KEBA-93591 format. One record per residue (C-alpha): residue in one letter; x, y, z. Coordinates in Angstrom, 2 decimals. Example, Ala and Ser with C-alpha at 12.3 -4.5 7.8 and 13.67 -1.06 7.14 Angstrom:
! KEBA-93591
resn;u;v;w
A;12.30;-4.50;7.80 .
S;13.67;-1.06;7.14 .
! end
This chain:
! KEBA-93591
resn;u;v;w
M;21.54;-31.25;13.17 .
A;22.77;-31.55;16.70 .
G;26.52;-30.43;17.43 .
R;26.77;-27.84;14.73 .
G;29.74;-25.54;15.51 .
T;31.73;-28.14;17.37 .
D;34.32;-30.21;15.52 .
I;34.26;-34.03;15.95 .
K;37.83;-34.97;16.98 .
L;39.11;-38.35;15.53 .
G;40.02;-40.57;18.61 .
G;38.36;-38.54;21.31 .
D;39.17;-35.39;23.33 .
P;41.61;-36.27;26.01 .
E;40.99;-32.95;28.16 .
A;37.21;-33.58;28.26 .
M;37.78;-37.34;29.28 .
A;40.36;-36.35;32.01 .
R;38.24;-33.49;33.36 .
H;35.40;-35.95;33.71 .
E;37.50;-38.29;35.48 .
V;39.36;-35.93;37.97 .
N;38.44;-32.41;39.06 .
P;41.57;-30.26;38.26 .
Q;40.91;-27.56;40.86 .
V;40.75;-30.43;43.65 .
D;43.57;-32.73;42.45 .
P;45.83;-31.00;39.84 .
A;48.39;-33.74;39.92 .
G;45.84;-36.61;39.38 .
F;44.40;-34.40;36.40 .
Q;47.79;-34.20;34.80 .
A;48.42;-38.01;34.97 .
A;44.89;-38.81;33.77 .
L;45.43;-36.31;30.68 .
A;48.60;-37.93;29.81 .
R;46.97;-41.31;30.00 .
H;43.90;-40.36;27.81 .
R;46.07;-38.41;25.26 .
A;48.23;-41.38;24.59 .
D;44.91;-43.55;24.25 .
C;43.51;-40.90;21.96 .
E;46.43;-40.65;19.67 .
R;46.45;-44.40;19.31 .
E;42.65;-44.48;18.44 .
K;43.14;-41.45;16.04 .
A;45.66;-43.39;14.22 .
E;43.27;-46.41;13.74 .
V;40.48;-44.23;12.47 .
I;42.51;-42.52;10.04 .
E;44.01;-45.87;8.77 .
L;40.15;-47.03;8.33 .
G;39.41;-43.68;6.36 .
G;38.35;-41.36;8.97 .
L;34.64;-40.29;9.81 .
H;32.11;-41.57;7.54 .
I;28.85;-39.69;7.25 .
L;25.65;-41.68;6.34 .
G;22.67;-39.74;5.01 .
T;19.16;-41.27;4.82 .
E;17.76;-38.64;2.39 .
R;18.55;-35.41;0.57 .
H;17.23;-32.13;2.03 .
E;15.55;-29.66;-0.31 .
S;18.53;-27.10;0.35 .
R;22.00;-27.98;-0.83 .
R;23.35;-25.95;2.19 .
I;21.80;-28.40;4.73 .
D;23.31;-31.45;2.93 .
N;26.78;-29.58;2.88 .
Q;26.43;-28.99;6.65 .
L;25.98;-32.71;7.12 .
R;28.77;-33.57;4.89 .
G;31.09;-31.04;6.67 .
R;30.80;-33.03;9.85 .
S;33.79;-35.09;8.59 .
G;37.11;-33.93;7.27 .
R;37.52;-31.20;10.05 .
Q;41.17;-29.99;10.99 .
G;42.58;-31.75;8.01 .
D;41.50;-35.08;8.89 .
P;40.24;-37.46;6.17 .
G;36.60;-38.49;5.88 .
S;33.86;-39.31;3.40 .
S;30.12;-39.26;3.20 .
R;27.36;-41.40;1.31 .
F;23.75;-40.67;0.93 .
Y;21.06;-43.46;0.53 .
L;17.80;-42.32;-1.33 .
S;14.50;-43.80;-2.10 .
L;12.22;-43.06;-5.30 .
E;9.54;-42.43;-2.73 .
D;11.25;-39.40;-0.91 .
D;9.54;-36.13;-1.44 .
L;12.36;-34.65;-3.41 .
L;12.39;-37.42;-6.07 .
R;8.61;-38.01;-6.01 .
V;8.13;-34.32;-6.96 .
F;11.26;-34.00;-9.48 .
G;12.17;-36.72;-11.71 .
S;11.05;-40.03;-10.14 .
E;8.99;-41.02;-13.08 .
K;11.92;-40.49;-15.44 .
I;14.17;-42.67;-13.25 .
I;11.50;-45.37;-13.05 .
G;11.18;-45.45;-16.79 .
W;15.00;-45.67;-17.10 .
M;15.15;-48.59;-14.58 .
E;12.40;-50.54;-16.63 .
K;14.26;-50.06;-19.82 .
M;17.56;-51.28;-18.23 .
G;15.94;-54.26;-16.71 .
L;16.82;-53.41;-13.25 .
K;14.99;-55.03;-10.20 .
E;13.07;-53.11;-7.69 .
D;15.49;-53.63;-4.72 .
E;18.63;-53.16;-6.77 .
P;20.77;-49.99;-5.85 .
I;21.55;-47.51;-8.50 .
E;24.65;-45.26;-8.32 .
H;25.27;-42.99;-11.22 .
R;26.42;-39.29;-11.72 .
W;23.24;-38.74;-13.59 .
I;21.14;-39.28;-10.48 .
T;23.26;-36.95;-8.46 .
S;22.91;-34.17;-11.05 .
S;19.22;-34.70;-11.35 .
I;18.88;-34.26;-7.54 .
E;21.01;-31.21;-7.47 .
N;18.90;-29.70;-10.25 .
A;15.86;-30.62;-8.24 .
Q;17.32;-28.85;-5.17 .
V;17.93;-25.78;-7.37 .
K;14.41;-25.49;-8.29 .
V;13.07;-25.81;-4.70 .
E;15.65;-23.37;-3.63 .
G;14.48;-20.86;-6.34 .
H;10.79;-21.45;-5.23 .
N;11.68;-20.88;-1.47 .
F;13.56;-17.93;-2.58 .
N;10.49;-16.37;-4.49 .
A;8.34;-16.90;-1.62 .
R;10.67;-15.13;0.92 .
K;11.03;-12.33;-1.55 .
N;7.30;-11.92;-2.01 .
L;6.76;-12.12;1.81 .
L;9.43;-9.46;2.14 .
E;7.48;-7.13;-0.15 .
Y;4.32;-7.46;1.89 .
D;6.42;-6.93;5.27 .
D;7.89;-3.86;3.51 .
V;4.46;-2.13;3.36 .
M;4.00;-2.64;7.17 .
N;7.63;-1.59;7.79 .
L;7.00;1.75;6.27 .
Q;3.90;2.36;8.26 .
R;5.52;1.13;11.33 .
K;8.36;3.46;10.92 .
A;5.90;6.42;10.62 .
V;4.07;5.46;13.56 .
Y;7.27;4.88;15.86 .
E;8.53;8.33;14.68 .
Q;5.40;10.09;15.99 .
R;5.58;7.93;19.24 .
R;9.16;8.86;19.72 .
K;8.49;12.61;19.35 .
A;5.39;12.44;21.87 .
L;7.78;10.58;24.25 .
E;10.57;13.13;24.02 .
G;8.15;16.00;23.78 .
D;9.72;17.18;20.54 .
G;7.42;19.49;18.67 .
V;4.11;18.29;20.09 .
R;2.33;21.49;19.78 .
E;3.23;21.50;16.01 .
M;1.90;17.92;15.76 .
I;-1.52;19.04;17.15 .
I;-1.52;22.11;14.90 .
D;-0.93;19.83;11.81 .
A;-3.64;17.37;12.99 .
I;-6.06;20.46;13.06 .
N;-5.31;21.42;9.58 .
N;-5.51;17.81;8.35 .
L;-8.93;17.53;9.96 .
V;-10.10;20.78;8.47 .
D;-9.13;19.33;4.96 .
D;-10.89;16.04;5.68 .
I;-14.08;17.91;6.70 .
I;-14.03;19.90;3.45 .
D;-13.60;16.79;1.33 .
E;-16.29;14.93;3.20 .
C;-19.00;17.44;3.12 .
I;-18.17;19.85;0.21 .
P;-17.53;17.79;-3.06 .
E;-14.77;19.42;-5.21 .
G;-16.19;21.34;-8.06 .
G;-19.69;20.86;-6.98 .
H;-22.44;23.44;-6.97 .
P;-23.18;25.04;-3.33 .
E;-26.67;23.38;-3.76 .
V;-25.28;19.73;-3.30 .
W;-23.15;20.95;-0.19 .
D;-24.13;18.77;2.77 .
I;-24.35;21.70;5.16 .
S;-26.13;19.60;7.91 .
K;-23.19;17.25;8.02 .
L;-20.81;20.04;7.97 .
R;-22.30;21.46;11.09 .
K;-22.49;18.24;12.87 .
R;-18.77;17.39;12.16 .
L;-17.67;20.88;13.41 .
T;-19.65;20.34;16.62 .
E;-18.25;16.79;17.30 .
I;-14.58;17.72;16.70 .
F;-13.92;21.28;17.31 .
D;-16.98;22.22;19.37 .
L;-18.01;24.99;16.81 .
N;-21.62;26.10;16.23 .
W;-22.36;28.32;13.32 .
E;-25.33;30.66;13.56 .
E;-25.75;31.31;9.98 .
S;-28.47;29.51;7.86 .
D;-27.88;26.87;5.33 .
D;-28.29;29.43;2.48 .
E;-26.03;31.99;4.24 .
V;-23.30;29.39;4.33 .
R;-23.65;28.52;0.57 .
D;-23.15;32.09;-0.15 .
F;-19.48;31.77;1.03 .
A;-16.73;30.61;-1.30 .
L;-14.92;27.27;-0.58 .
A;-11.66;29.14;0.38 .
E;-13.60;31.20;2.80 .
I;-15.13;28.26;4.49 .
R;-11.92;26.52;4.61 .
A;-10.21;29.65;6.17 .
R;-12.90;30.36;8.64 .
I;-12.96;26.78;10.01 .
Q;-9.01;26.85;10.41 .
S;-8.96;30.24;12.21 .
E;-11.90;29.31;14.46 .
S;-10.45;25.85;15.25 .
L;-6.90;27.36;15.95 .
A;-8.55;30.22;18.05 .
R;-10.42;27.54;20.07 .
Y;-7.16;25.58;20.52 .
E;-5.26;28.51;21.68 .
A;-8.17;29.79;24.03 .
Q;-8.04;26.25;25.61 .
E;-4.28;26.22;25.93 .
S;-4.27;29.72;27.74 .
R;-7.02;28.60;30.09 .
V;-5.41;25.24;30.98 .
G;-1.88;26.31;30.80 .
G;0.94;25.70;28.51 .
E;2.87;23.00;30.58 .
T;-0.44;21.13;31.52 .
M;-1.48;21.33;27.84 .
R;1.91;19.78;26.73 .
Q;1.44;16.85;29.28 .
V;-2.19;16.19;28.24 .
E;-1.14;16.16;24.47 .
R;1.61;13.78;25.01 .
M;-0.48;11.32;26.97 .
L;-3.60;11.61;24.59 .
L;-1.21;11.13;21.48 .
L;0.60;8.23;23.06 .
Q;-2.47;6.46;24.34 .
L;-4.66;6.70;21.36 .
T;-1.80;6.07;18.92 .
D;-1.15;2.69;20.72 .
Q;-4.93;1.90;20.62 .
Y;-5.56;2.73;16.88 .
W;-2.41;1.17;15.81 .
K;-3.27;-2.26;17.46 .
D;-6.69;-2.20;15.68 .
H;-4.85;-1.28;12.51 .
L;-2.45;-4.21;12.78 .
L;-5.38;-6.66;13.21 .
A;-7.25;-5.26;10.25 .
M;-4.07;-5.35;8.14 .
D;-3.59;-9.22;8.99 .
R;-7.03;-10.04;8.30 .
M;-6.82;-8.21;4.68 .
R;-3.68;-10.06;3.97 .
T;-5.14;-13.48;4.87 .
G;-7.57;-13.11;1.95 .
I;-5.73;-10.64;-0.41 .
G;-4.56;-13.67;-2.54 .
L;-8.10;-14.16;-3.82 .
R;-7.69;-10.96;-5.78 .
G;-5.57;-12.94;-8.39 .
Y;-8.68;-14.71;-9.49 .
G;-10.00;-11.18;-10.74 .
Q;-6.91;-10.56;-12.88 .
K;-5.37;-8.33;-10.20 .
N;-1.97;-8.13;-8.57 .
P;-2.64;-9.06;-4.85 .
L;0.54;-7.17;-3.96 .
L;-0.49;-3.91;-5.49 .
E;-3.93;-4.38;-4.06 .
Y;-2.40;-4.90;-0.61 .
K;-0.34;-1.75;-1.03 .
K;-3.14;0.22;-2.07 .
E;-5.85;-0.71;0.54 .
G;-3.09;-0.60;3.24 .
T;-2.16;2.89;2.56 .
S;-5.78;3.82;2.62 .
M;-6.38;2.10;5.97 .
F;-3.31;3.66;7.38 .
L;-4.44;7.34;6.29 .
M;-7.92;6.50;8.04 .
M;-6.20;5.31;11.02 .
N;-4.20;8.63;11.35 .
S;-7.26;10.61;10.76 .
M;-9.36;8.79;13.36 .
R;-6.69;9.22;15.90 .
D;-6.19;12.92;15.07 .
E;-9.98;13.31;15.41 .
A;-10.08;11.56;18.79 .
V;-7.13;13.65;20.04 .
I;-8.62;16.98;18.92 .
A;-12.19;16.16;20.25 .
R;-10.83;15.26;23.57 .
L;-8.30;17.94;23.87 .
L;-10.85;20.97;23.08 .
R;-13.44;19.69;25.70 .
M;-11.31;18.92;28.70 .
E;-11.63;21.01;31.80 .
F;-9.27;21.13;34.87 .
G;-9.16;23.23;37.91 .
E;-6.84;25.68;38.90 .
D;-4.26;23.25;40.05 .
G;-4.15;21.74;36.40 .
L;-3.33;18.13;36.04 .
E;-3.14;16.79;39.56 .
D;-2.11;13.13;38.72 .
A;1.17;12.15;37.73 .
P;1.69;11.78;33.92 .
N;1.85;8.04;33.63 .
K;0.16;5.30;31.50 .
N;-2.71;4.87;34.09 .
T;-3.29;8.69;33.96 .
A;-3.32;8.59;30.14 .
R;-5.86;5.78;30.10 .
R;-8.12;7.67;32.54 .
L;-7.73;10.84;30.39 .
V;-8.82;8.95;27.26 .
E;-11.77;7.37;28.93 .
G;-12.99;10.61;30.18 .
E;-12.42;9.96;33.84 .
I;-10.00;13.04;34.00 .
G;-10.69;16.44;32.62 .
S;-14.49;15.80;31.69 .
P;-16.99;18.72;32.48 .
P;-18.93;18.02;35.50 .
P;-22.56;16.66;34.89 .
P;-25.47;19.12;34.97 .
P;-26.97;19.26;38.60 .
P;-30.37;17.32;38.68 .
P;-33.52;19.48;38.74 .
A;-34.69;20.64;42.28 .
A;-37.53;18.70;43.46 .
T;-40.64;20.92;43.67 .
P;-42.86;20.93;46.89 .
P;-46.18;19.27;46.52 .
A;-48.92;22.12;45.82 .
A;-51.32;23.02;48.60 .
P;-54.98;21.38;48.05 .
A;-57.59;23.59;46.73 .
P;-60.36;24.79;48.86 .
G;-62.95;21.93;49.33 .
Q;-60.52;19.31;47.96 .
Q;-60.50;16.18;49.96 .
I;-57.14;15.04;51.32 .
I;-56.42;11.35;51.10 .
T;-54.14;9.96;53.78 .
M;-51.51;7.19;53.19 .
A;-53.63;4.39;54.89 .
Q;-56.65;5.46;53.00 .
M;-54.48;5.15;49.74 .
Q;-53.18;1.48;50.68 .
A;-56.64;0.35;51.35 .
A;-57.91;1.59;48.17 .
V;-54.94;-0.27;46.30 .
R;-55.72;-3.62;48.23 .
A;-59.44;-3.44;47.40 .
A;-58.50;-2.68;43.78 .
Q;-56.33;-5.79;43.68 .
A;-58.80;-8.09;45.34 .
A;-61.30;-7.11;42.64 .
Q;-58.93;-7.74;39.87 .
A;-58.08;-11.19;41.35 .
Q;-61.62;-12.15;41.66 .
R;-62.42;-10.87;38.16 .
Q;-59.59;-12.95;36.95 .
A;-60.64;-16.19;38.68 .
Q;-64.20;-15.53;37.14 .
E;-62.63;-15.32;33.62 .
A;-60.66;-18.42;34.26 .
A;-63.63;-20.30;35.38 .
A;-65.62;-19.29;32.37 .
A;-62.90;-20.09;30.01 .
A;-62.32;-23.74;31.57 .
P;-63.86;-26.70;29.79 .
P;-66.86;-28.28;31.09 .
A;-66.22;-31.11;33.39 .
A;-66.86;-34.50;32.12 .
P;-70.03;-36.31;33.22 .
A;-69.94;-39.42;35.45 .
P;-69.78;-42.70;33.48 .
G;-73.04;-44.45;33.03 .
I;-76.57;-43.10;32.48 .
E;-75.46;-39.63;33.20 .
T;-73.05;-39.72;30.42 .
R;-75.69;-41.47;27.95 .
E;-78.16;-38.59;28.71 .
W;-75.32;-35.93;28.45 .
A;-74.20;-37.28;24.95 .
L;-77.66;-37.69;23.57 .
A;-78.55;-34.33;24.33 .
R;-75.47;-32.97;22.43 .
G;-75.88;-35.24;19.42 .
I;-73.05;-37.57;20.01 .
R;-72.93;-40.34;17.49 .
R;-72.81;-44.08;18.52 .
N;-69.26;-44.37;16.70 .
D;-67.81;-41.32;18.18 .
P;-65.40;-41.71;21.32 .
C;-67.43;-42.08;24.60 .
P;-67.47;-38.78;26.50 .
C;-66.67;-40.49;29.84 .
G;-62.93;-40.82;28.75 .
S;-62.72;-44.69;28.64 .
G;-61.30;-44.68;24.99 .
L;-64.06;-46.83;23.71 .
K;-66.64;-45.92;21.34 .
F;-69.86;-44.46;22.59 .
K;-72.11;-47.56;21.50 .
K;-69.45;-49.95;23.22 .
C;-69.57;-47.99;26.60 .
C;-72.18;-45.87;28.17 .
Y;-74.74;-46.02;25.35 .
R;-75.64;-49.37;26.69 .
A;-76.24;-47.93;30.26 .
V;-80.04;-48.19;31.48 .
G;-81.38;-46.61;34.49 .
E;-83.50;-48.03;37.04 .
G;-87.20;-48.49;36.03 .
E;-86.36;-47.93;32.38 .
G;-87.56;-50.37;29.52 .
E;-85.91;-51.17;26.28 .
A;-87.06;-47.91;24.70 .
E;-84.77;-45.97;27.29 .
G;-81.69;-48.53;27.03 .
E;-79.87;-50.77;24.77 .
G;-80.06;-54.38;25.44 .
P;-76.94;-56.54;25.85 .
S;-76.84;-57.61;22.08 .
E;-77.04;-55.09;19.39 .
E;-78.32;-57.80;16.87 .
G;-81.12;-58.69;19.23 .
A;-82.18;-54.99;19.53 .
D;-82.03;-54.54;15.70 .
S;-84.08;-57.68;15.18 .
S;-86.69;-56.65;17.61 .
S;-87.23;-53.24;16.10 .
L;-87.58;-54.99;12.79 .
G;-90.02;-57.40;14.01 .
A;-92.06;-54.45;15.63 .
A;-91.94;-52.54;12.38 .
A;-93.12;-55.60;10.45 .
E;-95.97;-56.48;12.85 .
G;-98.06;-53.26;12.55 .
P;-98.54;-50.49;9.87 .
A;-96.04;-47.79;9.54 .
P;-97.15;-44.47;11.66 .
A;-98.21;-41.52;9.75 .
A;-95.96;-38.53;9.56 .
G;-96.09;-36.75;13.06 .
E;-97.45;-39.83;14.97 .
E;-95.71;-41.66;17.67 .
L;-95.54;-45.31;18.31 .
S;-97.05;-46.44;21.49 .
P;-96.42;-49.71;23.17 .
S;-99.09;-52.51;22.45 .
E;-101.87;-53.39;24.90 .
G;-100.99;-55.68;27.52 .
D;-97.45;-54.88;27.33 .
D;-95.64;-53.48;30.58 .
S;-93.39;-50.63;29.59 .
S;-91.75;-50.66;32.80 .
A;-90.44;-54.32;32.37 .
P;-87.43;-54.70;30.15 .
A;-87.83;-56.66;26.99 .
E;-86.38;-60.23;26.79 .
P;-83.29;-59.96;24.46 .
E;-83.02;-62.34;21.68 .
T;-80.54;-65.08;22.08 .
T;-77.88;-65.36;19.31 .
P;-76.00;-68.53;18.79 .
A;-72.31;-68.21;19.37 .
! end
């Protein structure tokens, strides 16, 4: 609602009307005259409004919260002035549709009321108020549930901000690093050596790897010798060696430089891992409500997994800080750059304090040739390479030519001979590529000086009848014999085709 916090004055505000008309700083006398004139008009109009009943509030619906309705009602009746209010509702409003509209509709049907006939009764007012009470209770439970989820993050936020405050002020930074070393020792022991487990099931290889990654420690004992130690002895040894490594690094770098580096590492890595943790917690909260289908309380599951993720975040941050702190190297001047955010970022990324890379291996001079060994010059070597490339290109061209499909013969008698030599059938596609069948295309081609025995006549029916007639005139040849043309026939002249009526 617009205008909350400002009283509506009946009849108007004479001072505002006079100030709008005359600037009091430019013309004070004119402002006073305008003020007196508007004040008289406002008093007269106020009396008329009061006589009519004061300010009247019209509401088009009821809000889910009674507080909002009361704020709208409170626009009238200010400063002791009279006023009234009236709300017009519909059975299709959300509040009535969800709560009690069916009962009211049934009551209207029983009373015989028409659809557009207004209803005014105290029962309706009480039913609407009861619906508002239910909605307010539902919203309260939702806010209460939301607050319980926020309390989990609030506790973690307080712990992280307390650590950042100590790092910013430099209050007990060395003690924080020592506590982080002790916590990492406990984490390594719990990860590699199960509680109550036999020494044979200890993961010694993983223990060595973790000690090297975090504290830069290398044990020379064998796995069997490490298993001969008691668990308390292993824990005490790791703690003593890691603390000795930290003190040696502090004495080498310097106490003041060490404190600056510790503060920058703690702040930068805390911010980095805290942002990732917030994102992970938000994603987990999105789907934690599905745990209710498994008969589990989503809030308890959120608290349990959130605490586990927070402890893991602290462990990962401590591991990154200690591993970077024990491996940094500075010159005699210590930390040359100013301790700011950019320097902290470069320190975390390894641009500052990293050990120098190992020098590249020296290039060995070429060995002298043995007695009698031929020395090849650069020109001879290049000529040999070019010759080898040319031979390879020629060989590839020959292989490509061999793998290429044979070229199609020319249409006509050449295609016919090529197809007959390869056993192409008459109904197969013609090899010339015309798209027709072989018998309809090049099978009919006849060369110069060839007779009917070499080619096919214009009509297949005539050729078939001729061959049948020849077979009927004489006896069939014996096996292995060959038919020869009859005497008097000229084999060089083509046979007269038989005419077939259309």
